[in-house]
One Martini backbone bead per residue (centre of mass of N, CA, C, O) as a GRO file, in nm:
protein
  217
    1MET     BB    1   1.979   0.215   0.599
    2THR     BB    2   1.714   0.233   0.838
    3THR     BB    3   1.392   0.267   0.942
    4GLU     BB    4   1.155   0.308   1.220
    5GLY     BB    5   0.814   0.175   1.311
    6THR     BB    6   0.462   0.236   1.417
    7ILE     BB    7   0.167   0.243   1.542
    8ARG     BB    8  -0.067   0.482   1.641
    9ARG     BB    9  -0.361   0.482   1.484
   10ASP     BB   10  -0.653   0.475   1.375
   11THR     BB   11  -0.816   0.613   1.143
   12VAL     BB   12  -1.077   0.869   1.105
   13SER     BB   13  -1.225   0.831   0.824
   14ARG     BB   14  -1.004   0.884   0.598
   15ARG     BB   15  -1.166   0.977   0.288
   16ALA     BB   16  -1.152   0.994  -0.025
   17LEU     BB   17  -1.299   1.160  -0.297
   18LEU     BB   18  -1.384   0.994  -0.584
   19THR     BB   19  -1.392   1.082  -0.945
   20GLY     BB   20  -1.167   0.884  -1.061
   21VAL     BB   21  -0.964   0.682  -1.207
   22GLY     BB   22  -0.697   0.891  -1.313
   23ALA     BB   23  -0.802   1.200  -1.257
   24GLY     BB   24  -0.661   1.351  -1.010
   25ALA     BB   25  -0.907   1.321  -0.775
   26LEU     BB   26  -0.863   1.444  -0.446
   27ALA     BB   27  -1.026   1.528  -0.188
   28ALA     BB   28  -1.093   1.651   0.095
   29GLY     BB   29  -1.009   1.551   0.427
   30VAL     BB   30  -0.934   1.417   0.720
   31GLY     BB   31  -0.785   1.478   1.004
   32TRP     BB   32  -0.736   1.458   1.358
   33GLY     BB   33  -1.042   1.525   1.358
   34ALA     BB   34  -1.307   1.677   1.316
   35PRO     BB   35  -1.440   1.788   1.037
   36THR     BB   36  -1.384   2.103   0.871
   37ALA     BB   37  -1.380   2.353   0.645
   38SER     BB   38  -1.137   2.516   0.797
   39ALA     BB   39  -0.947   2.265   0.927
   40ALA     BB   40  -0.879   2.114   0.689
   41PRO     BB   41  -0.630   1.981   0.542
   42ALA     BB   42  -0.434   1.937   0.298
   43LEU     BB   43  -0.411   1.721   0.078
   44ILE     BB   44  -0.250   1.544  -0.109
   45ARG     BB   45   0.049   1.598  -0.327
   46PRO     BB   46   0.122   1.445  -0.577
   47GLN     BB   47   0.398   1.404  -0.785
   48ASN     BB   48   0.184   1.254  -0.973
   49ALA     BB   49  -0.068   1.104  -1.153
   50LYS     BB   50   0.009   0.809  -1.078
   51VAL     BB   51  -0.033   0.829  -0.777
   52ASP     BB   52  -0.326   0.915  -0.785
   53GLN     BB   53  -0.426   0.663  -0.934
   54LEU     BB   54  -0.339   0.449  -0.724
   55LEU     BB   55  -0.492   0.569  -0.477
   56ALA     BB   56  -0.773   0.550  -0.594
   57THR     BB   57  -0.775   0.244  -0.599
   58ALA     BB   58  -0.701   0.175  -0.304
   59ILE     BB   59  -0.914   0.352  -0.151
   60GLY     BB   60  -1.160   0.223  -0.310
   61GLU     BB   61  -1.114  -0.060  -0.130
   62SER     BB   62  -1.235   0.019   0.115
   63GLY     BB   63  -1.376  -0.261   0.306
   64GLN     BB   64  -1.249  -0.495   0.209
   65THR     BB   65  -1.266  -0.845   0.261
   66GLY     BB   66  -1.102  -1.114   0.458
   67GLN     BB   67  -0.861  -1.349   0.518
   68PRO     BB   68  -0.550  -1.408   0.627
   69GLU     BB   69  -0.499  -1.691   0.433
   70GLY     BB   70  -0.601  -1.632   0.110
   71TYR     BB   71  -0.909  -1.481   0.137
   72SER     BB   72  -0.963  -1.276  -0.136
   73LYS     BB   73  -0.999  -1.081  -0.406
   74TYR     BB   74  -0.665  -1.093  -0.462
   75ASN     BB   75  -0.651  -1.432  -0.503
   76TYR     BB   76  -0.816  -1.407  -0.780
   77ALA     BB   77  -0.796  -1.429  -1.118
   78LYS     BB   78  -1.072  -1.284  -1.204
   79ASN     BB   79  -0.964  -0.990  -1.064
   80TRP     BB   80  -0.754  -0.955  -1.280
   81LYS     BB   81  -0.622  -0.802  -1.553
   82SER     BB   82  -0.419  -1.005  -1.575
   83THR     BB   83  -0.303  -1.305  -1.640
   84MET     BB   84  -0.383  -1.593  -1.440
   85SER     BB   85  -0.301  -1.932  -1.365
   86GLY     BB   86  -0.425  -1.893  -1.069
   87ASP     BB   87  -0.495  -1.928  -0.764
   88HIS     BB   88  -0.358  -1.737  -0.471
   89HIS     BB   89  -0.285  -1.842  -0.140
   90ALA     BB   90  -0.228  -1.566   0.082
   91ALA     BB   91  -0.117  -1.330   0.237
   92TRP     BB   92  -0.261  -0.992   0.120
   93CYS     BB   93  -0.098  -0.721   0.132
   94ALA     BB   94   0.081  -0.744  -0.129
   95MET     BB   95  -0.145  -0.825  -0.330
   96PHE     BB   96  -0.309  -0.570  -0.314
   97LEU     BB   97  -0.092  -0.375  -0.430
   98SER     BB   98  -0.042  -0.534  -0.689
   99TRP     BB   99  -0.331  -0.507  -0.795
  100CYS     BB  100  -0.331  -0.199  -0.822
  101PHE     BB  101  -0.118  -0.188  -1.038
  102ASP     BB  102  -0.251  -0.381  -1.247
  103GLN     BB  103  -0.515  -0.215  -1.298
  104ASN     BB  104  -0.342   0.026  -1.438
  105TRP     BB  105  -0.061  -0.134  -1.597
  106GLY     BB  106   0.006  -0.414  -1.560
  107ALA     BB  107   0.260  -0.644  -1.563
  108GLU     BB  108   0.514  -0.512  -1.695
  109ALA     BB  109   0.512  -0.233  -1.559
  110THR     BB  110   0.508  -0.333  -1.267
  111ALA     BB  111   0.779  -0.485  -1.277
  112ARG     BB  112   0.947  -0.225  -1.329
  113ALA     BB  113   0.858  -0.068  -1.061
  114VAL     BB  114   0.844  -0.344  -0.830
  115GLY     BB  115   0.840  -0.614  -0.948
  116HIS     BB  116   0.870  -0.993  -0.941
  117GLN     BB  117   0.752  -1.295  -0.822
  118THR     BB  118   0.862  -1.586  -0.886
  119GLY     BB  119   0.658  -1.885  -0.908
  120MET     BB  120   0.380  -1.760  -0.947
  121LYS     BB  121   0.048  -1.721  -1.056
  122TYR     BB  122   0.070  -1.438  -1.067
  123PRO     BB  123   0.164  -1.178  -1.296
  124THR     BB  124   0.238  -0.969  -1.053
  125GLY     BB  125   0.441  -0.898  -0.806
  126TRP     BB  126   0.356  -0.989  -0.457
  127SER     BB  127   0.367  -1.192  -0.145
  128ALA     BB  128   0.646  -1.160  -0.015
  129THR     BB  129   0.772  -0.909   0.169
  130TRP     BB  130   1.079  -0.984   0.197
  131LEU     BB  131   1.130  -1.011  -0.112
  132TRP     BB  132   1.044  -0.728  -0.187
  133ARG     BB  133   1.248  -0.577  -0.014
  134ASP     BB  134   1.501  -0.703  -0.144
  135HIS     BB  135   1.453  -0.592  -0.426
  136LEU     BB  136   1.443  -0.285  -0.361
  137ARG     BB  137   1.719  -0.272  -0.226
  138GLY     BB  138   1.883  -0.386  -0.474
  139ASN     BB  139   1.747  -0.129  -0.655
  140ASP     BB  140   1.766   0.147  -0.504
  141GLN     BB  141   1.455   0.235  -0.350
  142TRP     BB  142   1.536   0.385  -0.108
  143VAL     BB  143   1.413   0.672   0.119
  144GLY     BB  144   1.277   0.688   0.386
  145TRP     BB  145   1.075   0.821   0.625
  146GLU     BB  146   1.115   1.138   0.594
  147ALA     BB  147   1.073   1.104   0.256
  148ALA     BB  148   0.793   1.023   0.240
  149GLN     BB  149   0.543   0.949  -0.007
  150PRO     BB  150   0.303   0.914  -0.199
  151GLY     BB  151   0.325   0.559  -0.287
  152ASP     BB  152   0.491   0.446  -0.082
  153LEU     BB  153   0.664   0.169   0.067
  154VAL     BB  154   0.584  -0.001   0.380
  155PHE     BB  155   0.776  -0.190   0.610
  156PHE     BB  156   0.716  -0.464   0.844
  157LYS     BB  157   0.767  -0.590   1.198
  158PHE     BB  158   0.558  -0.787   1.414
  159GLY     BB  159   0.659  -1.071   1.419
  160ASP     BB  160   0.800  -1.423   1.501
  161ASN     BB  161   0.881  -1.583   1.186
  162GLY     BB  162   1.190  -1.521   1.059
  163ASN     BB  163   1.120  -1.269   0.906
  164PRO     BB  164   1.207  -0.941   0.824
  165THR     BB  165   0.907  -0.933   0.710
  166ASP     BB  166   0.510  -0.903   0.739
  167HIS     BB  167   0.444  -0.608   0.609
  168VAL     BB  168   0.243  -0.383   0.387
  169GLY     BB  169   0.225  -0.041   0.278
  170MET     BB  170   0.075   0.281   0.171
  171VAL     BB  171   0.113   0.600   0.116
  172SER     BB  172  -0.156   0.859   0.144
  173ASP     BB  173  -0.071   1.061   0.406
  174PRO     BB  174   0.135   1.327   0.490
  175HIS     BB  175   0.171   1.512   0.788
  176SER     BB  176   0.482   1.448   0.823
  177THR     BB  177   0.806   1.328   0.900
  178ASN     BB  178   0.642   1.130   1.140
  179GLU     BB  179   0.344   1.126   0.998
  180TYR     BB  180   0.119   0.868   0.867
  181THR     BB  181  -0.088   0.748   0.608
  182LEU     BB  182  -0.213   0.422   0.536
  183ILE     BB  183  -0.271   0.178   0.290
  184GLU     BB  184  -0.425  -0.150   0.358
  185GLY     BB  185  -0.399  -0.494   0.372
  186ASN     BB  186  -0.483  -0.732   0.602
  187VAL     BB  187  -0.644  -0.603   0.836
  188PRO     BB  188  -0.745  -0.625   1.139
  189GLY     BB  189  -1.060  -0.716   1.264
  190ASP     BB  190  -1.323  -0.839   1.421
  191SER     BB  191  -1.348  -1.116   1.197
  192THR     BB  192  -1.162  -0.992   0.980
  193ARG     BB  193  -1.015  -0.871   0.697
  194VAL     BB  194  -0.893  -0.540   0.575
  195VAL     BB  195  -0.933  -0.245   0.400
  196LYS     BB  196  -0.727   0.031   0.523
  197GLU     BB  197  -0.664   0.312   0.717
  198ARG     BB  198  -0.357   0.417   0.889
  199GLU     BB  199  -0.175   0.547   1.156
  200TYR     BB  200   0.172   0.665   1.182
  201THR     BB  201   0.476   0.632   1.367
  202ARG     BB  202   0.805   0.647   1.463
  203THR     BB  203   0.921   0.317   1.537
  204SER     BB  204   0.999  -0.030   1.576
  205SER     BB  205   0.831  -0.181   1.320
  206LEU     BB  206   0.976  -0.024   1.111
  207VAL     BB  207   1.196  -0.087   0.841
  208ALA     BB  208   1.104   0.043   0.543
  209VAL     BB  209   1.134   0.268   0.251
  210TYR     BB  210   0.987   0.264  -0.082
  211ARG     BB  211   1.011   0.341  -0.442
  212PRO     BB  212   0.871   0.357  -0.716
  213ILE     BB  213   0.917   0.355  -1.072
  214TRP     BB  214   0.735   0.584  -1.232
  215SER     BB  215   0.875   0.607  -1.523
  216THR     BB  216   0.774   0.296  -1.605
  217LEU     BB  217   0.443   0.364  -1.630
   0.00000   0.00000   0.00000
């Protein structure tokens, strides 16, 4: 059984103030309207420090730009922590999240937590979202939309390209059991693709939600 959902609207500059990757320090952020000292809701309460660490890395990349098919910071071997056998050019939403894991824990630990797509040049993680979804589903890592927490991976089907999924993001801020903010790579912008946060509610384009195995990191 899976849940389904789609975009609600772009988030209004909800940006955590990072005091350092891995420090477990995400300060209060913007809610649904203009932020005020009294009205801002409590920011995410990650289930453990590893989630906090991963989100600090991902949100810290907000504003990074690239092109749709494989030209971004995350497609080049020189930018990965682990050894990569060569540049790998492909749509980069999954590669962005894979890169975030690799920056914090390296190739072997990332593969234990979220798997690894074999036959690719990059050291760990995934390029094809539908293969990533298949791996997580086969490994019983499904949690469902209502149970989604910060750090969970959300898979979408937007296009008609024959694949069961074609986009993935990561929960950064759960507003309720039906509304979430996600941090994503390869998001359409004015003239390029970008890393940014967007708000979603449950409707037709969301395919499923899966959770990394945090205990393996």
